[in-house]
C-alpha positions as CSV (number, residue, x, y, z in Angstrom):
1,X,19.2,123.9,141.1
2,X,21.9,126.3,142.5
3,X,24.4,123.5,143.0
4,X,27.6,124.1,141.0
5,X,28.1,121.7,138.1
6,X,31.9,121.6,138.5
7,X,34.5,122.1,141.1
8,X,35.8,125.7,141.3
9,X,39.4,126.3,140.2
10,X,41.9,127.4,142.9
11,X,41.9,131.1,143.2
12,X,43.9,133.8,145.1
13,X,44.1,133.0,148.8
14,X,43.3,136.1,150.9
15,X,44.6,136.7,154.4
16,X,41.9,137.1,157.0
17,X,43.6,140.1,158.5
18,X,41.5,143.2,159.1
19,X,42.3,145.8,156.4
20,X,40.9,149.3,156.7
21,X,41.2,152.0,154.1
22,X,43.1,150.1,151.4
23,X,42.3,147.5,148.7
24,X,42.8,143.9,149.7
25,X,45.7,143.4,147.3
26,X,47.8,146.2,148.7
27,X,50.8,145.0,150.8
28,X,51.6,147.4,153.6
29,X,55.4,148.1,153.9
30,X,56.5,147.3,157.4
31,X,58.6,149.8,159.4
32,X,62.3,149.0,158.9
33,X,64.0,151.0,161.6
34,X,64.0,150.0,165.2
35,X,62.7,146.5,164.4
36,X,64.2,143.1,165.3
37,X,66.2,141.5,162.5
38,X,63.6,138.7,162.2
39,X,60.8,141.2,161.6
40,X,62.2,143.1,158.6
41,X,62.3,142.3,154.9
42,X,65.5,140.6,153.9
43,X,67.2,139.2,150.8
44,X,70.1,136.8,150.3
45,X,73.5,138.4,150.0
46,X,76.6,136.2,150.0
47,X,74.6,133.4,151.4
48,X,73.2,135.4,154.4
49,X,69.8,137.1,155.0
50,X,70.5,140.9,155.0
51,X,67.8,143.5,155.6
52,X,66.7,144.9,152.2
53,X,66.8,148.5,153.5
54,X,70.6,148.1,154.2
55,X,71.2,146.5,150.8
56,X,69.4,149.2,148.9
57,X,70.9,152.1,150.9
58,X,74.4,150.8,150.3
59,X,73.7,150.0,146.6
60,X,72.6,153.6,146.2
61,X,75.7,154.9,148.0
62,X,78.0,152.9,145.7
63,X,76.0,153.7,142.5
64,X,76.1,157.4,143.1
65,X,79.9,157.5,143.9
66,X,79.3,157.9,147.7
67,X,82.5,155.9,148.6
68,X,84.6,158.7,147.1
69,X,82.8,161.4,149.3
70,X,85.2,162.8,151.8
71,X,84.4,161.9,155.4
72,X,81.7,159.4,154.3
73,X,80.2,157.7,157.4
74,X,82.0,160.3,159.6
75,X,80.5,163.7,158.7
76,X,76.9,164.3,160.0
77,X,74.3,165.2,157.4
78,X,71.5,167.6,157.7
79,X,69.3,166.3,160.5
80,X,66.0,167.4,158.9
81,X,66.9,165.6,155.6
82,X,67.9,162.5,157.4
83,X,64.8,162.4,159.5
84,X,62.5,163.0,156.5
85,X,64.2,160.2,154.4
86,X,64.0,157.8,157.4
87,X,60.3,158.4,157.7
88,X,59.7,158.0,154.0
89,X,61.7,154.7,153.9
90,X,59.6,153.5,156.9
91,X,56.3,154.0,155.1
92,X,57.0,153.6,151.4
93,X,58.6,150.5,149.8
94,X,59.1,152.2,146.5
95,X,61.2,154.9,148.1
96,X,64.0,152.4,148.3
97,X,64.2,152.0,144.6
98,X,63.8,155.7,143.8
99,X,67.0,157.0,145.5
100,X,68.5,159.4,142.9
101,X,71.9,161.0,142.5
102,X,70.6,164.2,144.0
103,X,70.3,162.5,147.4
104,X,72.9,163.6,149.9
105,X,75.4,160.7,150.2
106,X,76.0,161.5,153.8
107,X,72.3,161.0,154.5
108,X,72.5,157.5,153.0
109,X,75.6,156.6,155.0
110,X,74.1,158.0,158.2
111,X,70.8,156.0,157.7
112,X,72.9,152.8,157.6
113,X,74.4,153.7,161.0
114,X,71.0,154.8,162.3
115,X,69.5,151.4,161.3
116,X,72.2,149.6,163.4
117,X,71.8,152.1,166.3
118,X,68.1,151.5,166.4
119,X,68.2,147.7,166.7
120,X,66.3,146.7,169.8
121,X,69.2,144.4,170.6
122,X,72.3,145.8,169.0
123,X,74.5,143.6,166.8
124,X,77.3,143.0,169.3
125,X,75.4,143.3,172.5
126,X,75.9,139.6,173.3
127,X,79.7,140.0,173.5
128,X,81.0,140.6,177.0
129,X,83.8,142.8,178.2
130,X,85.8,139.7,179.3
131,X,85.6,138.3,175.7
132,X,86.7,141.7,174.3
133,X,89.7,141.8,176.5
134,X,90.7,138.2,175.6
135,X,90.9,139.1,171.9
136,X,94.4,140.3,171.1
137,X,94.4,139.6,167.4
138,X,92.1,140.0,164.5
139,X,92.0,136.3,164.1
140,X,90.8,135.9,167.7
141,X,88.1,138.6,167.0
142,X,86.9,136.7,164.0
143,X,86.7,133.5,166.1
144,X,84.6,135.3,168.6
145,X,82.3,136.4,165.9
146,X,81.6,132.7,165.2
147,X,79.7,132.6,168.5
148,X,76.9,134.9,167.1
149,X,73.8,133.4,165.7
150,X,74.0,132.9,161.9
151,X,71.8,135.9,161.0
152,X,73.8,138.3,163.2
153,X,77.1,136.8,162.0
154,X,76.1,137.2,158.4
155,X,75.1,140.8,158.9
156,X,78.4,141.6,160.6
157,X,80.3,140.1,157.7
158,X,78.2,142.1,155.3
159,X,79.2,145.2,157.4
160,X,82.8,144.2,157.2
161,X,82.6,144.1,153.4
162,X,81.0,147.6,153.5
163,X,83.7,149.0,155.8
164,X,86.5,147.4,153.7
165,X,85.1,149.0,150.6
166,X,85.1,152.4,152.4
167,X,88.6,152.0,153.6
168,X,89.8,150.9,150.1
169,X,88.8,154.3,148.9
170,X,90.7,156.0,151.7
171,X,93.0,158.0,149.5
172,X,90.0,159.9,148.3
173,X,87.4,159.8,151.1
174,X,90.0,160.2,153.9
175,X,88.6,157.2,155.8
176,X,91.2,154.6,156.8
177,X,90.2,151.2,158.2
178,X,90.8,152.6,161.7
179,X,88.7,155.7,161.0
180,X,85.7,153.8,159.6
181,X,85.8,151.2,162.4
182,X,85.8,154.0,165.0
183,X,82.7,155.7,163.6
184,X,80.8,152.5,163.0
185,X,81.6,150.7,166.3
186,X,79.4,152.8,168.7
187,X,76.3,151.8,166.7
188,X,76.9,148.1,167.3
189,X,76.7,147.8,171.1
190,X,75.1,149.5,174.1
191,X,76.4,149.9,177.6
192,X,74.1,148.4,180.2
193,X,74.1,150.8,183.2
194,X,73.3,147.8,185.5
195,X,76.4,146.0,184.4
196,X,78.8,146.3,187.3
197,X,81.8,146.3,185.0
198,X,80.7,149.4,183.1
199,X,78.6,151.2,185.6
200,X,81.1,154.0,186.3
201,X,82.3,156.4,183.6
202,X,85.9,155.2,183.6
203,X,85.0,151.6,183.1
204,X,82.5,152.6,180.4
205,X,85.3,154.5,178.6
206,X,87.6,151.4,178.7
207,X,84.7,149.2,177.4
208,X,84.0,151.7,174.6
209,X,87.7,151.8,173.6
210,X,87.9,148.0,173.7
211,X,84.9,147.7,171.4
212,X,86.5,150.2,169.0
213,X,89.7,148.1,169.0
214,X,87.7,144.9,168.5
215,X,85.9,146.2,165.4
216,X,89.2,147.7,164.0
217,X,91.1,144.4,164.5
218,X,88.2,142.4,163.0
219,X,88.0,144.7,160.0
220,X,91.8,144.7,159.4
221,X,91.8,140.9,159.6
222,X,88.9,140.7,157.1
223,X,90.6,143.1,154.7
224,X,93.8,141.1,154.8
225,X,91.9,137.9,154.0
226,X,90.0,139.6,151.2
227,X,93.2,140.9,149.7
228,X,94.8,137.4,149.8
229,X,91.7,135.9,148.2
230,X,91.7,138.5,145.4
231,X,95.4,138.0,144.8
232,X,95.0,134.2,144.5
233,X,92.2,134.6,142.1
234,X,94.1,137.1,140.0
235,X,97.2,134.9,139.9
236,X,95.2,131.8,138.8
237,X,93.3,133.8,136.2
238,X,90.0,132.8,137.6
239,X,86.9,135.0,138.1
240,X,87.0,137.8,140.5
241,X,86.7,136.8,144.2
242,X,83.3,137.5,145.7
243,X,82.5,138.9,149.2
244,X,81.0,135.5,149.9
245,X,84.3,133.8,149.3
246,X,86.2,136.3,151.5
247,X,83.7,135.8,154.3
248,X,84.0,132.1,154.1
249,X,87.8,132.3,154.1
250,X,87.8,134.7,157.1
251,X,85.6,132.4,159.1
252,X,87.7,129.4,158.2
253,X,90.9,131.0,159.2
254,X,89.6,132.1,162.6
């Protein structure tokens, strides 16, 4: 008598994970700092999967005129404000969409650098000192970038677009392509103390200078390609060139 008279309709499928202290339909926001790229939330930007937290931070920086802030990405913000915002973004998904114009622009820029600095395996850690020394031109640097796995390559191209935007406002923010590359570069690699080539301070300094030169040359090459793409689009009367097109052209010319 208790047998159902019809097949039940498909309902909401619930995960069998243990949930304590929250309703079953609440999705917990995963930490975004210090996590592998594969473990963070991403969205497609220019055909590549980019961590959402980076996209939102940079969107807010642009939206609130942060690119015209003098010394952006170079000047250190208030440490307490930066730490508080990092903690909030790590625990609250909605905090990403609630960044208002009152937020210190230097905090937003610094958190982008902090995200790269806290990567368990930094973005350029797979590139050796021999490879860096072998790169003499921006084109060769871009060719070396091709050796990275797609996700890391896409993230670096996204970062190139960001740095190019900052340098493009250099007349106002006092950040040239060389200046922005120098402040971003140290967050993209780490020096392994067990590496014989960089185990002494002088060798480590040479390696650091080489990485700064590598990022600078790569950025300048990317900016030159982006400029040519924009000019060709403007001349033909077509739609404005996208960052995706500039990225594809830069990789193709490497």
